[in-house]
DOTIBA-670123 format. One line per 3 residues: number of its first residue (from 1); for each residue x, y, z of N, C-alpha, C, O. Coordinates in nm, 2 decimals. Example, Ala and Ser with C-alpha at 12.3 -4.5 7.8 and 13.67 -1.06 7.14 Angstrom:
1> 1.32 -0.57 0.78 1.23 -0.45 0.78 1.32 -0.33 0.78 1.42 -0.33 0.85 | 1.28 -0.22 0.71 1.37 -0.11 0.71 1.29 0.00 0.79 1.34 0.11 0.80 .
end
This chain:
1> 8.12 12.33 7.90 8.19 12.19 7.87 8.32 12.21 7.79 8.32 12.28 7.69 | 8.42 12.15 7.84 8.55 12.17 7.77 8.63 12.03 7.78 8.65 11.98 7.89 | 8.68 11.98 7.67 8.76 11.86 7.67 8.90 11.90 7.62 8.92 11.97 7.52 .
4> 9.00 11.86 7.70 9.14 11.90 7.68 9.21 11.78 7.63 9.20 11.67 7.69 | 9.28 11.79 7.52 9.37 11.69 7.47 9.51 11.72 7.50 9.55 11.84 7.48 | 9.59 11.63 7.56 9.72 11.66 7.60 9.81 11.56 7.51 9.81 11.44 7.53 .
7> 9.89 11.61 7.42 9.98 11.53 7.34 10.11 11.53 7.41 10.18 11.63 7.43 | 10.15 11.40 7.45 10.28 11.38 7.52 10.39 11.34 7.42 10.49 11.28 7.46 | 10.37 11.37 7.29 10.46 11.34 7.19 10.56 11.46 7.17 10.51 11.57 7.16 .
10> 10.69 11.44 7.16 10.78 11.55 7.13 10.77 11.60 6.99 10.82 11.70 6.96 | 10.70 11.52 6.91 10.68 11.56 6.77 10.55 11.66 6.76 10.45 11.63 6.83 | 10.57 11.77 6.69 10.47 11.86 6.68 10.35 11.82 6.60 10.23 11.86 6.62 .
13> 10.38 11.74 6.49 10.27 11.70 6.40 10.27 11.55 6.37 10.26 11.51 6.26 | 10.29 11.47 6.47 10.30 11.33 6.46 10.16 11.26 6.46 10.06 11.32 6.46 | 10.16 11.13 6.46 10.04 11.05 6.46 9.96 11.07 6.58 9.83 11.08 6.58 .
16> 10.02 11.08 6.70 9.95 11.11 6.83 9.87 11.23 6.81 9.75 11.23 6.85 | 9.92 11.34 6.76 9.85 11.47 6.74 9.73 11.44 6.65 9.62 11.49 6.69 | 9.75 11.38 6.54 9.63 11.36 6.45 9.52 11.28 6.51 9.40 11.31 6.49 .
19> 9.55 11.17 6.59 9.45 11.10 6.65 9.37 11.18 6.76 9.25 11.16 6.78 | 9.45 11.26 6.83 9.39 11.34 6.94 9.30 11.45 6.87 9.19 11.48 6.92 | 9.34 11.50 6.75 9.25 11.59 6.69 9.12 11.52 6.64 9.01 11.59 6.63 .
22> 9.12 11.40 6.61 9.00 11.32 6.58 8.92 11.31 6.70 8.79 11.31 6.70 | 8.98 11.29 6.82 8.90 11.28 6.95 8.83 11.41 6.97 8.71 11.41 7.01 | 8.90 11.52 6.95 8.84 11.65 6.98 8.73 11.68 6.87 8.64 11.75 6.90 .
25> 8.75 11.63 6.75 8.64 11.65 6.65 8.51 11.58 6.70 8.40 11.63 6.69 | 8.53 11.46 6.76 8.41 11.39 6.82 8.35 11.47 6.93 8.23 11.47 6.95 | 8.43 11.53 7.01 8.38 11.61 7.13 8.30 11.73 7.08 8.20 11.77 7.13 .
28> 8.36 11.79 6.97 8.28 11.91 6.91 8.15 11.87 6.85 8.05 11.95 6.85 | 8.14 11.75 6.80 8.02 11.70 6.75 7.90 11.70 6.85 7.79 11.72 6.82 | 7.95 11.68 6.97 7.85 11.67 7.09 7.83 11.81 7.16 7.78 11.82 7.26 .
31> 7.89 11.91 7.09 7.86 12.05 7.13 7.96 12.10 7.24 7.94 12.20 7.30 | 8.07 12.03 7.26 8.17 12.07 7.36 8.27 12.16 7.31 8.31 12.16 7.19 | 8.32 12.25 7.39 8.45 12.33 7.36 8.56 12.23 7.37 8.56 12.13 7.45 .
34> 8.67 12.26 7.30 8.79 12.18 7.31 8.91 12.27 7.32 8.91 12.38 7.29 | 9.02 12.20 7.37 9.15 12.27 7.39 9.26 12.16 7.37 9.24 12.04 7.38 | 9.37 12.21 7.32 9.48 12.12 7.29 9.61 12.17 7.35 9.64 12.29 7.34 .
37> 9.68 12.08 7.41 9.81 12.11 7.46 9.92 12.01 7.41 9.90 11.89 7.43 | 10.03 12.06 7.36 10.13 11.98 7.31 10.26 12.00 7.39 10.30 12.11 7.42 | 10.33 11.89 7.43 10.45 11.90 7.50 10.57 11.94 7.41 10.68 11.98 7.46 .
40> 10.55 11.94 7.28 10.65 11.96 7.18 10.71 12.10 7.20 10.64 12.20 7.20 | 10.84 12.11 7.23 10.91 12.23 7.25 10.90 12.29 7.39 10.95 12.40 7.41 | 10.83 12.22 7.48 10.80 12.27 7.61 10.91 12.22 7.71 10.97 12.11 7.69 .
43> 10.93 12.29 7.82 11.02 12.25 7.92 10.93 12.19 8.03 10.86 12.26 8.10 | 10.95 12.06 8.05 10.87 11.99 8.16 10.97 11.91 8.24 11.02 11.80 8.20 | 11.00 11.95 8.36 11.09 11.88 8.45 11.02 11.76 8.51 10.89 11.76 8.52 .
46> 11.09 11.67 8.55 11.04 11.56 8.63 11.01 11.60 8.77 11.06 11.71 8.81 | 10.94 11.53 8.85 10.91 11.56 8.99 11.04 11.55 9.07 11.12 11.45 9.05 | 11.06 11.65 9.15 11.18 11.64 9.23 11.16 11.58 9.37 11.26 11.57 9.45 .
49> 11.04 11.53 9.40 11.01 11.46 9.53 11.04 11.54 9.65 11.09 11.49 9.75 | 11.02 11.68 9.64 11.05 11.77 9.75 10.93 11.77 9.85 10.95 11.81 9.97 | 10.81 11.73 9.81 10.69 11.73 9.89 10.64 11.87 9.93 10.55 11.87 10.02 .
52> 10.70 11.97 9.88 10.65 12.10 9.92 10.50 12.13 9.88 10.43 12.20 9.94 | 10.46 12.06 9.77 10.32 12.08 9.73 10.22 12.01 9.82 10.10 12.04 9.81 | 10.27 11.93 9.91 10.18 11.87 10.01 10.12 11.98 10.11 10.01 11.97 10.16 .
55> 10.19 12.09 10.12 10.15 12.20 10.21 10.08 12.30 10.13 9.98 12.36 10.19 | 10.12 12.33 10.01 10.07 12.44 9.93 9.97 12.40 9.82 9.89 12.49 9.78 | 9.98 12.28 9.78 9.90 12.24 9.66 9.95 12.29 9.53 9.89 12.28 9.43 .
58> 10.07 12.34 9.53 10.14 12.40 9.41 10.28 12.35 9.40 10.35 12.34 9.50 | 10.32 12.32 9.28 10.46 12.27 9.26 10.55 12.40 9.26 10.52 12.50 9.21 | 10.67 12.38 9.33 10.76 12.49 9.34 10.84 12.51 9.21 10.91 12.61 9.20 .
61> 10.84 12.41 9.12 10.92 12.42 9.00 10.84 12.52 8.90 10.72 12.52 8.90 | 10.92 12.60 8.83 10.87 12.70 8.74 10.91 12.66 8.60 11.02 12.68 8.55 | 10.81 12.60 8.53 10.84 12.56 8.39 10.70 12.55 8.32 10.61 12.61 8.37 .
64> 10.70 12.49 8.21 10.57 12.49 8.13 10.46 12.41 8.18 10.35 12.41 8.13 | 10.48 12.34 8.30 10.37 12.27 8.36 10.27 12.37 8.42 10.15 12.34 8.43 | 10.31 12.49 8.45 10.22 12.59 8.50 10.10 12.61 8.41 9.99 12.61 8.46 .
67> 10.13 12.62 8.28 10.02 12.63 8.18 9.93 12.51 8.18 9.81 12.52 8.17 | 10.00 12.39 8.18 9.92 12.27 8.17 9.84 12.25 8.30 9.73 12.19 8.29 | 9.89 12.28 8.41 9.81 12.27 8.53 9.68 12.34 8.52 9.57 12.29 8.55 .
70> 9.69 12.47 8.47 9.57 12.55 8.46 9.47 12.49 8.36 9.35 12.49 8.39 | 9.52 12.44 8.25 9.43 12.38 8.15 9.36 12.25 8.21 9.24 12.23 8.19 | 9.44 12.17 8.28 9.38 12.05 8.33 9.28 12.08 8.44 9.17 12.02 8.45 .
73> 9.30 12.17 8.53 9.21 12.21 8.63 9.08 12.26 8.58 8.97 12.24 8.63 | 9.09 12.34 8.47 8.97 12.40 8.41 8.89 12.31 8.33 8.77 12.33 8.30 | 8.95 12.20 8.27 8.88 12.11 8.18 8.78 12.02 8.25 8.79 11.99 8.37 .
76> 8.68 11.98 8.18 8.58 11.88 8.23 8.62 11.74 8.20 8.59 11.65 8.27 | 8.70 11.73 8.09 8.76 11.60 8.05 8.89 11.61 8.00 8.92 11.72 7.93 | 8.98 11.52 8.02 9.12 11.52 7.97 9.15 11.39 7.90 9.14 11.28 7.96 .
79> 9.20 11.40 7.77 9.24 11.28 7.70 9.39 11.29 7.68 9.44 11.39 7.62 | 9.46 11.20 7.73 9.61 11.19 7.73 9.65 11.11 7.61 9.60 10.99 7.59 | 9.74 11.16 7.53 9.79 11.08 7.41 9.94 11.07 7.42 10.01 11.17 7.44 .
82> 9.99 10.95 7.39 10.13 10.92 7.39 10.17 10.82 7.28 10.10 10.72 7.27 | 10.28 10.85 7.21 10.34 10.74 7.13 10.41 10.65 7.23 10.43 10.68 7.35 | 10.45 10.53 7.18 10.52 10.44 7.27 10.67 10.44 7.23 10.71 10.41 7.12 .
85> 10.75 10.48 7.33 10.90 10.48 7.31 10.96 10.38 7.41 10.93 10.38 7.53 | 11.04 10.29 7.35 11.10 10.19 7.43 11.00 10.11 7.52 11.02 10.09 7.64 | 10.88 10.08 7.46 10.79 9.99 7.53 10.71 10.06 7.65 10.67 9.99 7.74 .
88> 10.70 10.19 7.64 10.62 10.26 7.74 10.59 10.40 7.70 10.62 10.44 7.59 | 10.52 10.47 7.78 10.49 10.61 7.75 10.62 10.70 7.74 10.72 10.66 7.79 | 10.61 10.81 7.68 10.72 10.90 7.66 10.77 10.95 7.80 10.69 10.95 7.90 .
91> 10.89 11.00 7.80 10.94 11.07 7.93 10.86 11.19 7.96 10.83 11.22 8.08 | 10.81 11.26 7.86 10.72 11.37 7.89 10.59 11.33 7.95 10.55 11.40 8.04 | 10.53 11.22 7.91 10.41 11.17 7.96 10.43 11.14 8.11 10.34 11.17 8.19 .
94> 10.54 11.07 8.14 10.57 11.02 8.27 10.59 11.15 8.37 10.54 11.15 8.48 | 10.66 11.25 8.31 10.67 11.37 8.39 10.54 11.43 8.43 10.52 11.48 8.54 | 10.45 11.44 8.33 10.32 11.49 8.36 10.24 11.41 8.47 10.18 11.47 8.56 .
97> 10.24 11.28 8.45 10.18 11.19 8.55 10.24 11.22 8.69 10.16 11.24 8.78 | 10.36 11.22 8.70 10.43 11.24 8.83 10.40 11.38 8.89 10.38 11.39 9.01 | 10.39 11.48 8.81 10.38 11.62 8.85 10.23 11.65 8.89 10.21 11.75 8.96 .
100> 10.14 11.56 8.85 10.00 11.58 8.90 9.99 11.56 9.05 9.88 11.59 9.10 | 10.09 11.50 9.11 10.10 11.49 9.26 10.06 11.62 9.33 10.00 11.61 9.44 | 10.09 11.73 9.27 10.07 11.86 9.33 9.92 11.91 9.33 9.88 12.00 9.40 .
103> 9.85 11.84 9.24 9.70 11.88 9.23 9.63 11.80 9.34 9.56 11.70 9.31 | 9.64 11.86 9.46 9.59 11.78 9.57 9.50 11.86 9.67 9.49 11.83 9.79 | 9.44 11.97 9.62 9.35 12.05 9.70 9.22 12.06 9.63 9.21 12.04 9.51 .
106> 9.11 12.10 9.70 8.98 12.11 9.64 8.98 12.21 9.52 8.91 12.19 9.42 | 9.07 12.31 9.53 9.07 12.42 9.43 9.15 12.37 9.31 9.13 12.42 9.20 | 9.24 12.29 9.33 9.34 12.24 9.22 9.33 12.09 9.23 9.42 12.02 9.30 .
109> 9.24 12.03 9.15 9.22 11.89 9.16 9.18 11.84 9.02 9.12 11.91 8.94 | 9.20 11.70 9.00 9.15 11.64 8.88 9.03 11.55 8.91 8.98 11.48 8.83 | 8.98 11.56 9.04 8.87 11.47 9.09 8.74 11.50 9.01 8.71 11.62 8.98 .
112> 8.67 11.39 8.97 8.54 11.39 8.91 8.55 11.44 8.76 8.45 11.46 8.70 | 8.67 11.46 8.71 8.68 11.48 8.56 8.68 11.35 8.49 8.69 11.25 8.55 | 8.66 11.36 8.36 8.65 11.24 8.27 8.79 11.22 8.21 8.85 11.32 8.16 .
115> 8.84 11.10 8.21 8.97 11.08 8.15 8.97 10.98 8.03 8.90 10.88 8.04 | 9.04 11.01 7.92 9.05 10.92 7.81 9.20 10.90 7.77 9.28 10.98 7.82 | 9.23 10.80 7.69 9.37 10.76 7.66 9.38 10.73 7.51 9.30 10.66 7.45 .
118> 9.49 10.78 7.45 9.52 10.75 7.31 9.67 10.70 7.31 9.76 10.77 7.37 | 9.70 10.58 7.26 9.83 10.54 7.24 9.85 10.50 7.09 9.76 10.45 7.03 | 9.97 10.52 7.04 10.01 10.48 6.91 10.15 10.42 6.91 10.24 10.48 6.97 .
121> 10.16 10.31 6.84 10.29 10.23 6.85 10.32 10.16 6.72 10.23 10.14 6.64 | 10.44 10.12 6.70 10.48 10.04 6.59 10.50 9.90 6.64 10.51 9.80 6.56 | 10.51 9.88 6.77 10.53 9.74 6.82 10.48 9.73 6.96 10.36 9.78 6.98 .
124> 10.54 9.67 7.06 10.49 9.64 7.19 10.49 9.77 7.28 10.56 9.87 7.25 | 10.42 9.76 7.39 10.43 9.86 7.50 10.30 9.94 7.52 10.29 10.01 7.62 | 10.20 9.92 7.44 10.08 10.01 7.46 10.01 9.97 7.59 9.96 10.06 7.66 .
127> 10.00 9.84 7.62 9.92 9.80 7.74 9.98 9.87 7.86 9.90 9.90 7.96 | 10.11 9.88 7.87 10.17 9.94 7.99 10.14 10.08 8.01 10.11 10.13 8.12 | 10.14 10.16 7.89 10.10 10.30 7.90 9.95 10.31 7.94 9.92 10.40 8.02 .
130> 9.87 10.23 7.88 9.72 10.24 7.91 9.70 10.21 8.06 9.63 10.28 8.13 | 9.77 10.11 8.11 9.76 10.07 8.25 9.81 10.19 8.34 9.74 10.22 8.44 | 9.92 10.25 8.31 9.97 10.35 8.39 9.87 10.47 8.40 9.85 10.53 8.50 .
133> 9.81 10.51 8.28 9.72 10.62 8.29 9.59 10.58 8.37 9.53 10.67 8.44 | 9.55 10.46 8.36 9.43 10.42 8.43 9.46 10.42 8.58 9.37 10.44 8.66 | 9.58 10.38 8.62 9.62 10.40 8.76 9.61 10.54 8.81 9.56 10.57 8.91 .
136> 9.66 10.63 8.72 9.64 10.77 8.75 9.50 10.82 8.77 9.47 10.89 8.86 | 9.41 10.76 8.68 9.27 10.79 8.70 9.22 10.74 8.83 9.14 10.81 8.89 | 9.26 10.62 8.87 9.21 10.57 9.00 9.26 10.65 9.12 9.18 10.68 9.21 .
139> 9.38 10.69 9.12 9.44 10.76 9.23 9.38 10.90 9.24 9.34 10.95 9.34 | 9.36 10.97 9.12 9.31 11.10 9.12 9.16 11.11 9.12 9.10 11.22 9.11 | 9.09 11.00 9.12 8.95 10.99 9.11 8.89 11.06 8.99 8.80 11.14 9.00 .
142> 8.95 11.02 8.88 8.90 11.06 8.74 8.81 10.95 8.69 8.85 10.83 8.70 | 8.70 10.99 8.64 8.61 10.89 8.58 8.66 10.84 8.45 8.67 10.92 8.35 | 8.69 10.71 8.43 8.76 10.67 8.31 8.66 10.65 8.20 8.56 10.59 8.21 .
145> 8.70 10.70 8.09 8.63 10.67 7.96 8.71 10.56 7.89 8.79 10.50 7.96 | 8.69 10.55 7.76 8.76 10.43 7.69 8.90 10.48 7.65 8.95 10.58 7.70 | 8.96 10.39 7.57 9.10 10.42 7.52 9.10 10.38 7.37 9.02 10.31 7.32 .
148> 9.20 10.44 7.30 9.23 10.41 7.17 9.37 10.36 7.15 9.46 10.44 7.19 | 9.39 10.25 7.10 9.53 10.19 7.08 9.55 10.16 6.94 9.48 10.07 6.89 | 9.64 10.23 6.87 9.65 10.21 6.72 9.80 10.18 6.69 9.89 10.23 6.75 .
151> 9.82 10.09 6.60 9.95 10.05 6.55 9.96 10.13 6.42 9.89 10.11 6.32 | 10.06 10.21 6.42 10.09 10.29 6.29 10.23 10.33 6.29 10.29 10.37 6.39 | 10.29 10.33 6.17 10.43 10.37 6.15 10.45 10.51 6.11 10.56 10.57 6.12 .
154> 10.35 10.57 6.05 10.35 10.71 6.00 10.22 10.77 6.00 10.11 10.70 6.00 | 10.21 10.91 5.99 10.09 10.98 5.99 10.00 10.94 5.87 9.88 10.92 5.89 | 10.07 10.92 5.76 9.99 10.89 5.64 9.92 10.75 5.65 9.82 10.73 5.57 .
157> 9.96 10.67 5.74 9.89 10.54 5.76 9.76 10.56 5.83 9.67 10.47 5.81 | 9.73 10.66 5.90 9.62 10.67 5.99 9.49 10.67 5.92 9.40 10.60 5.96 | 9.48 10.74 5.81 9.35 10.74 5.74 9.31 10.61 5.69 9.19 10.59 5.66 .
160> 9.40 10.52 5.67 9.37 10.38 5.62 9.31 10.30 5.74 9.24 10.20 5.71 | 9.33 10.35 5.86 9.29 10.28 5.98 9.15 10.33 6.02 9.13 10.39 6.12 | 9.05 10.30 5.93 8.92 10.36 5.95 8.85 10.33 6.08 8.80 10.42 6.15 .
163> 8.87 10.20 6.13 8.80 10.17 6.26 8.87 10.24 6.37 8.81 10.29 6.46 | 9.01 10.25 6.37 9.08 10.32 6.47 9.04 10.47 6.48 9.02 10.52 6.59 | 9.03 10.53 6.36 9.00 10.68 6.36 8.85 10.70 6.41 8.82 10.80 6.47 .
166> 8.76 10.60 6.37 8.63 10.61 6.42 8.62 10.59 6.57 8.55 10.66 6.64 | 8.70 10.50 6.63 8.71 10.48 6.77 8.76 10.61 6.84 8.71 10.64 6.95 | 8.85 10.68 6.78 8.90 10.81 6.83 8.79 10.91 6.84 8.77 10.98 6.94 .
169> 8.72 10.92 6.73 8.61 11.02 6.73 8.50 10.98 6.83 8.44 11.07 6.90 | 8.47 10.85 6.84 8.37 10.81 6.94 8.42 10.83 7.08 8.33 10.86 7.17 | 8.55 10.82 7.11 8.60 10.85 7.24 8.57 11.00 7.28 8.53 11.02 7.39 .
172> 8.59 11.09 7.18 8.56 11.23 7.21 8.41 11.24 7.25 8.38 11.32 7.34 | 8.32 11.18 7.17 8.18 11.19 7.19 8.15 11.13 7.33 8.07 11.19 7.40 | 8.21 11.01 7.36 8.18 10.94 7.49 8.22 11.03 7.61 8.15 11.03 7.70 .
175> 8.34 11.10 7.60 8.39 11.18 7.71 8.29 11.29 7.74 8.26 11.32 7.85 | 8.24 11.35 7.63 8.13 11.46 7.66 8.01 11.41 7.72 7.96 11.47 7.82 | 7.96 11.29 7.68 7.84 11.24 7.73 7.86 11.20 7.88 7.77 11.21 7.96 .
178> 7.98 11.15 7.91 8.01 11.11 8.05 8.02 11.23 8.14 7.97 11.23 8.25 | 8.09 11.34 8.08 8.10 11.46 8.16 7.97 11.52 8.19 7.95 11.58 8.29 | 7.87 11.51 8.09 7.74 11.57 8.11 7.66 11.51 8.23 7.57 11.57 8.28 .
181> 7.70 11.39 8.27 7.63 11.32 8.37 7.67 11.37 8.51 7.60 11.34 8.61 | 7.78 11.45 8.52 7.82 11.52 8.64 7.84 11.42 8.76 7.80 11.44 8.87 | 7.91 11.31 8.72 7.94 11.21 8.83 8.03 11.28 8.93 8.12 11.36 8.90 .
184> 8.01 11.24 9.06 8.09 11.29 9.16 8.12 11.17 9.26 8.03 11.10 9.30 | 8.25 11.16 9.30 8.29 11.06 9.40 8.23 11.10 9.54 8.23 11.22 9.56 | 8.18 11.01 9.62 8.13 11.04 9.75 8.24 11.12 9.83 8.35 11.08 9.83 .
187> 8.20 11.22 9.90 8.29 11.30 9.98 8.36 11.22 10.09 8.47 11.25 10.14 | 8.29 11.11 10.13 8.35 11.03 10.24 8.47 10.95 10.20 8.54 10.89 10.28 | 8.49 10.94 10.06 8.61 10.88 10.01 8.70 10.97 9.94 8.70 10.98 9.81 .
190> 8.78 11.05 10.01 8.87 11.15 9.94 8.97 11.08 9.86 9.01 10.97 9.89 | 9.03 11.15 9.76 9.14 11.08 9.69 9.26 11.06 9.77 9.30 11.13 9.86 | 9.33 10.95 9.74 9.45 10.92 9.82 9.57 11.00 9.77 9.58 11.02 9.64 .
193> 9.65 11.05 9.86 9.76 11.14 9.81 9.87 11.06 9.74 9.95 11.12 9.66 | 9.89 10.93 9.77 9.99 10.85 9.72 9.95 10.75 9.63 9.84 10.68 9.64 | 10.03 10.72 9.52 9.99 10.62 9.42 10.05 10.48 9.45 10.11 10.42 9.37 .
196> 10.02 10.43 9.57 10.06 10.30 9.60 9.95 10.23 9.69 9.85 10.29 9.71 | 9.98 10.11 9.73 9.88 10.02 9.78 9.82 10.05 9.91 9.88 10.13 9.99 | 9.71 9.98 9.95 9.65 9.99 10.07 9.74 9.95 10.19 9.82 9.85 10.18 .
199> 9.74 10.02 10.29 9.83 9.99 10.41 9.75 9.92 10.51 9.63 9.94 10.53 | 9.81 9.83 10.59 9.75 9.75 10.69 9.77 9.81 10.83 9.71 9.76 10.92 | 9.87 9.90 10.84 9.90 9.96 10.98 9.89 10.11 10.97 9.91 10.18 11.07 .
end
């Protein structure tokens, strides 16, 4: 069992990282292995919409997504964390979401994994980031766990937010317990390759 935390914050030691560490602490309480990936200092290109991955299941771009792809495929659960910049997820978070398009083969898939969400903001925008990640879960057939949404202006504020930090630790515990149930989507309903609505023709 392994739970991966993905920090989509460009800051190496910001509030998002601290909350994700609390999630992983909860996962460890339930006996799970944990892993952590930070986008800080990494090169993550946006999707080029070349569609080459539809044939190969692999992105043609060579950047730090290669490492993250491997970690995500190997994990039993993934918790994505993002601060809110300009009323939405960070550019790095959006790049990761878009680039998961290439994870579209049985060998390289996010299907049947457990997904969790952490957002931290000083003002508006958290609901949009949470919504976007839950749409990712739906399209990729990831079993959704809960989310943690915290208002905080600085790392030092977090420990004062006892209920929020408890919710973060409980999210880690919940993700492990959900992953242990080994939920699987029925094979007759394969994941949709595109993240848009049902077609009538």
